[in-house]
C-alpha positions in Angstrom: -11.2 31.7 -10.9 -11.7 28.5 -13.0 -13.0 25.4 -11.1 -9.6 23.6 -11.8 -7.8 26.3 -9.8 -10.2 26.5 -6.8 -8.3 26.1 -3.5 -8.6 22.6 -2.2 -9.8 21.4 1.2 -6.3 21.8 2.8 -5.0 24.8 0.8 -2.5 26.7 2.9 -1.0 23.5 4.4 2.8 23.2 3.8 4.3 19.7 3.6 8.0 18.9 3.4 8.2 15.5 1.7 11.5 13.6 2.2 10.0 10.3 1.2 10.8 8.3 -1.9 9.4 5.3 -3.9 5.7 4.7 -3.3 4.0 4.8 0.2 5.2 8.3 1.1 4.8 9.9 -2.4 1.3 8.4 -2.7 0.4 9.9 0.6 1.7 13.4 -0.3 0.1 13.3 -3.7 -3.3 12.9 -2.0 -2.5 15.9 0.2 -1.2 17.9 -2.9 -4.3 17.1 -5.0 -6.4 18.8 -2.3 -4.4 21.9 -2.1 -1.4 21.3 0.2 1.9 22.9 -0.9 4.1 19.8 -1.1 7.8 20.4 -1.5 9.5 17.2 -2.6 13.0 17.1 -1.2 15.0 14.5 -3.2 18.6 13.2 -2.6 21.2 14.2 -5.1 20.5 11.0 -7.1 16.8 11.8 -7.1 13.9 9.6 -6.1 15.0 6.2 -7.4 11.6 5.6 -9.1 12.5 8.2 -11.7 14.6 5.3 -13.1 12.0 2.5 -12.7 11.1 2.1 -16.3 10.3 1.7 -19.2 8.1 3.4 -20.1 9.6 6.9 -19.7 8.6 10.5 -20.4 11.9 12.2 -21.2 14.1 11.0 -18.3 11.4 10.1 -15.8 9.6 6.7 -15.5 5.9 6.4 -15.5 6.2 4.9 -12.1 7.5 8.2 -10.7 5.1 10.3 -12.8 2.1 8.4 -11.4 2.6 9.5 -7.8 4.2 12.9 -7.9 1.9 15.5 -9.5 1.1 18.8 -7.8 4.5 18.9 -6.1 7.6 21.0 -6.4 11.1 19.4 -6.4 14.4 20.4 -4.8 17.5 18.2 -4.7 19.2 18.5 -1.3 22.0 16.5 0.2 20.7 15.8 3.7 23.9 13.7 4.5 25.7 17.1 4.6 25.6 19.5 7.4 24.7 22.3 5.0 21.8 20.3 3.6 20.4 19.7 7.0 20.7 23.4 7.8 18.6 24.2 4.7 16.0 21.6 5.8 15.7 23.1 9.2 15.1 26.5 7.6 12.3 25.0 5.5 10.7 23.4 8.6 10.3 26.7 10.2 7.3 27.3 8.0 6.1 23.7 7.7 3.0 22.0 9.0 4.0 18.4 8.1 7.3 16.6 7.4 7.0 13.0 6.0 10.0 10.7 5.5 10.8 7.0 5.0 14.4 6.9 6.1 15.5 3.8 8.0 14.6 4.4 11.7 17.6 6.0 13.4 18.8 7.9 10.4 17.5 11.3 11.5 18.9 10.7 15.0 22.3 9.9 13.5 22.1 13.2 11.6 21.2 15.1 14.8 17.7 16.0 13.7 15.7 13.1 15.3 12.2 13.5 16.6 13.3 14.9 20.0 15.2 17.7 18.2 12.4 18.4 15.8 9.8 18.5 18.7 11.9 21.0 20.7 12.5 23.3 17.7 9.1 22.9 16.0 6.5 22.0 18.6 3.6 22.4 16.1 5.2 20.1 13.4 3.5 16.8 12.5 6.3 14.4 11.7 5.3 11.2 9.9 7.6 8.3 9.3 6.8 5.4 7.0 9.0 2.3 7.5 9.0 -1.4 6.9 8.7 -2.6 10.5 9.0 0.4 12.8 11.9 1.3 15.1 11.6 -1.5 17.7 10.8 -5.2 17.9 12.8 -8.0 16.4 12.5 -6.5 13.0 12.9 -2.9 14.1 14.9 -0.9 11.5 14.9 -3.7 9.0 14.1 -2.8 5.4 10.6 -3.5 4.2 9.3 -4.0 0.6 5.7 -4.5 -0.5 6.1 -8.1 -1.7 8.2 -9.1 1.4 5.4 -7.8 3.7 2.8 -9.6 1.5 4.7 -12.8 2.1 5.2 -12.3 5.8 1.6 -11.3 6.9 -0.3 -14.0 5.0 -1.4 -12.0 1.9 0.5 -14.2 -0.5 -0.4 -17.4 1.3 -4.1 -16.5 1.0 -3.8 -15.5 -2.7 -3.8 -17.9 -5.6 -5.0 -21.4 -5.9 -3.8 -24.8 -4.6 -2.2 -25.3 -7.9 -0.6 -21.9 -8.3 0.9 -21.8 -4.8 1.3 -18.4 -2.9 0.8 -15.5 -5.3 1.8 -11.9 -5.0 -1.1 -9.4 -5.5 -0.5 -7.7 -8.8 -0.3 -4.1 -7.4 1.7 -2.8 -4.5 -1.3 -2.9 -2.3 0.7 -2.8 1.0 2.7 0.3 0.0 -0.3 2.2 -1.2 -2.5 1.2 1.8 0.4 2.4 4.1 0.3 5.7 2.2 -3.4 5.9 2.9 -3.0 5.2 6.6 -0.2 7.7 6.8 -2.4 10.3 5.2 -5.2 9.5 7.6 -2.8 9.7 10.6 -1.4 13.1 9.4 -4.9 14.6 9.0 -5.9 13.2 12.5 -2.8 14.8 14.0 -3.5 18.1 12.3 -7.1 18.0 13.7 -5.9 17.2 17.2 -3.4 20.1 16.8 -6.3 22.5 16.6 -7.1 21.6 20.2 -3.7 21.1 21.8 -1.6 23.5 19.7 1.0 20.7 19.4 2.2 18.5 16.6 3.1 14.9 17.1 5.0 11.9 15.7 2.9 9.7 13.3 4.2 6.2 12.5 2.9 4.1 9.7 4.6 0.8 8.9 4.2 -1.6 6.0 4.0 -4.6 8.4 1.2 -3.3 10.6 -0.7 -2.2 7.4 -0.3 -5.6 5.9 -1.8 -7.2 9.1 -4.6 -4.6 9.2 -5.8 -5.3 5.7 -5.9 -9.1 6.2 -9.7 -9.0 6.6 -11.6 -11.3 6.9 -8.8 -13.8 7.2 -7.5 -12.5 10.5 -11.0 -12.2 12.0 -11.8 -15.8 10.8 -8.6 -17.1 12.4 -9.4 -15.5 15.7 -12.7 -17.3 15.7 -11.9 -20.8 14.3 -8.1 -21.0 14.6 -7.6 -22.1 11.0 -5.4 -20.3 8.4 -7.2 -19.5 5.1 -7.0 -21.9 2.2 -6.0 -20.5 -1.2 -9.3 -20.3 -3.0 -8.3 -18.3 -6.1 -11.2 -15.9 -6.9 -13.5 -17.5 -4.4 -14.6 -15.7 -1.2 -14.2 -17.7 2.0 -17.4 -16.4 3.6 -19.7 -15.6 0.7 -21.2 -17.3 -2.4 -21.6 -16.5 -5.2 -18.7 -14.0 -5.0 -16.3 -15.0 -7.7 -15.4 -15.0 -11.4 -17.8 -16.8 -13.7 -17.6 -17.6 -17.4 -20.0 -15.9 -19.8 -20.3 -16.5 -23.5 -17.6 -14.1 -24.6 -15.5 -13.5 -21.5 -15.6 -13.6 -17.7 -17.7 -11.6 -15.2 -17.4 -11.1 -11.5 -20.6 -11.4 -9.5 -20.9 -10.6 -5.8 -23.9 -11.5 -3.6 -23.9 -10.2 0.0 -27.2 -11.6 1.4 -30.0 -14.0 0.7 -32.4 -11.4 -0.6 -29.9 -10.3 -3.2 -29.3 -13.9 -4.3 -33.1 -14.5 -4.8 -33.2 -11.3 -6.9 -30.2 -12.5 -9.0 -32.0 -15.8 -9.7 -35.1 -13.9 -10.8 -33.0 -11.7 -13.1 -31.3 -14.7 -14.6 -34.7 -16.4 -15.3 -34.2 -19.1 -12.7 -36.2 -18.0 -9.6 -36.5 -21.5 -8.3 -32.7 -21.5 -7.5 -33.3 -18.8 -4.9 -35.5 -21.1 -2.8 -33.6 -24.4 -3.5 -32.7 -25.8 0.0 -29.1 -26.2 -1.2 -28.8 -22.5 -1.9 -31.4 -20.6 0.1 -29.0 -19.3 2.8 -25.5 -18.1 2.4 -24.1 -20.9 4.6 -25.8 -23.4 2.3 -24.4 -21.7 -0.8 -20.9 -21.7 0.6 -21.2 -25.4 1.4 -22.7 -26.3 -2.0 -20.7 -23.8 -4.0 -19.6 -26.3 -6.7 -23.2 -27.3 -7.4 -24.3 -23.7 -7.5 -21.4 -22.7 -9.8 -22.5 -25.4 -12.3 -26.1 -24.0 -12.3 -25.0 -20.4 -12.7 -22.5 -21.0 -15.5 -25.1 -23.0 -17.5 -27.1 -19.8 -17.5 -24.3 -17.3 -17.9 -22.7 -19.0 -20.9 -25.8 -18.1 -22.8 -25.1 -14.3 -22.4 -22.4 -11.9 -23.5 -20.5 -10.4 -20.5 -20.9 -6.7 -20.9 -24.6 -6.6 -21.8 -25.4 -9.0 -19.0 -23.4 -6.9 -16.5 -25.2 -3.7 -17.6 -28.5 -5.5 -17.1 -27.6 -6.8 -13.6 -26.1 -3.5 -12.5 -29.3 -1.6 -13.6 -31.3 -4.1 -11.5 -29.1 -3.2 -8.5 -27.1 -6.4 -8.5 -23.2 -6.2 -8.2 -21.6 -7.5 -11.3 -18.9 -6.4 -13.6 -16.9 -7.7 -16.7 -13.4 -8.9 -16.0 -11.3 -6.5 -18.2 -7.9 -5.0 -18.5 -6.9 -1.4 -17.7 -7.2 -0.2 -21.3 -10.9 -1.1 -21.5 -11.5 0.2 -17.9 -10.0 3.6 -18.8 -12.0 3.8 -22.1 -15.4 3.2 -20.4 -18.2 5.6 -20.6 -18.4 5.8 -16.8 -14.8 6.9 -16.6 -15.5 9.7 -19.2 -18.7 10.8 -17.4 -17.1 11.0 -14.0 -14.0 12.8 -15.2 -11.7 10.1 -13.8 -8.8 11.0 -16.2 -7.1 14.3 -15.7 -4.8 16.0 -18.3 -2.4 18.9 -18.5 0.2 19.4 -21.2 1.7 15.9 -21.8 0.5 14.5 -18.5 -2.4 12.1 -18.0 -3.4 10.6 -14.6 -6.2 9.2 -12.5 -8.1 11.9 -10.7 -8.3 12.0 -7.0 -11.1 9.6 -5.8 -11.9 12.0 -3.0 -14.7 14.2 -4.2 -16.0 17.4 -2.5 -18.8 19.7 -3.8 -17.0 22.9 -2.9 -13.3 22.4 -2.2 -12.4 20.2 -5.2 -9.1 18.5 -6.0 -7.2 20.1 -8.9 -4.3 19.5 -11.1 -2.1 22.5 -10.6 1.4 21.2 -11.4 2.5 18.3 -13.6 5.1 16.0 -12.0 8.3 18.0 -11.5 11.6 17.3 -13.2 14.5 16.7 -10.7 15.2 19.8 -8.6 13.1 21.9 -11.0 12.0 24.3 -8.3 15.2 24.6 -6.2 15.6 28.4 -6.8 11.9 29.1 -6.4 11.6 27.2 -3.2 14.7 28.5 -1.6 13.8 32.1 -2.5 10.5 31.6 -0.6 12.6 30.8 2.5 14.8 33.9 2.2 17.8 32.7 0.2 19.1 35.2 -2.3 20.1 34.1 -5.9 23.7 34.3 -5.0 23.2 32.2 -1.9 21.3 29.6 -4.0 24.1 29.6 -6.6 26.7 28.9 -3.8 24.6 26.1 -2.4 24.5 24.5 -5.8 28.3 25.1 -6.3 29.0 23.5 -3.0 26.9 20.4 -3.9 24.4 21.0 -1.0 21.5 21.8 -3.4 21.2 20.0 -6.7 21.0 21.6 -10.1 18.9 19.9 -12.8 21.4 17.1 -13.2 21.2 14.1 -10.9 24.2 12.4 -9.5 24.4 8.9 -10.9 
């Protein structure tokens, strides 16, 4: 058996994935990378991110491709009674079901959590939603940028001149996927003791609040909302972007000893004991003066060689660069951070084990690519599958537009 095909840490786990877009698919890709059998159940029109391009590979957008490897796809009309019957058959052999329908949708279809709990007591049912099912916003739709705006992320990002700024990646969606994944694994661990599954809820809103550190913690202490400080850290200095001779670098200093070491490496040891800068609280108060001192030094150096020198000395620093340079770095190559199969390229799982390694077993599926294969595993004959397709309950390879 080649290392790429070794069973992962959760091999044998079966996940029925009804989720679409980003948070849920990102969660299930994590599970799939580490060995789970993830069956992606898509509506007749497919996961809408298949259309979120350009760029595209054939008919599927890079957005979809980036979060759906190692999964099998079946198109299923859950709005139909026949589609729900197929789903219930699939759940007989499932460990986890994850979905991001509007709260109340499954209840309307007669397969809400109470029904699932009665029929499948060992099932872990995870729902990702914008705001949860109760509270003033219960059931309302949630999108990453809307949550960023509501929880304070946008208001704390940017500068006084730029105004509130959206973070450039869908951080809330992806963090919600991570929380959902953690919750699912916790529920599976607890199931080993109780023998019972449970309902796991992850919402974009609570995730947005949870990742507002240190701004929420600061507010609880001093009662002041954060100012927009651009690349500056509210509690540490230096911890920001600085200009070097040929570009920008980011330096981060977490304690006074590290700052003194930085000053020695930069050839200005006296700055480390200057009363204006000796303690972090002094550096935060006198950040403008310290920035002037540091940039007078840094503009005499090229960014990448300087960062290599500082990193080798154990000091946190890195060049500010775009994704193309990041992916071409020698460290990415040495660590095997890009994985490939056929036409597919992606970022490898960041979770590394020494024995039960992640693997790339399947490239992202085309729409309903595995319908016949999956249904056959659940006891459907080829004739029965053909009838389900003819009746519009199961999708063939063509999506409904």
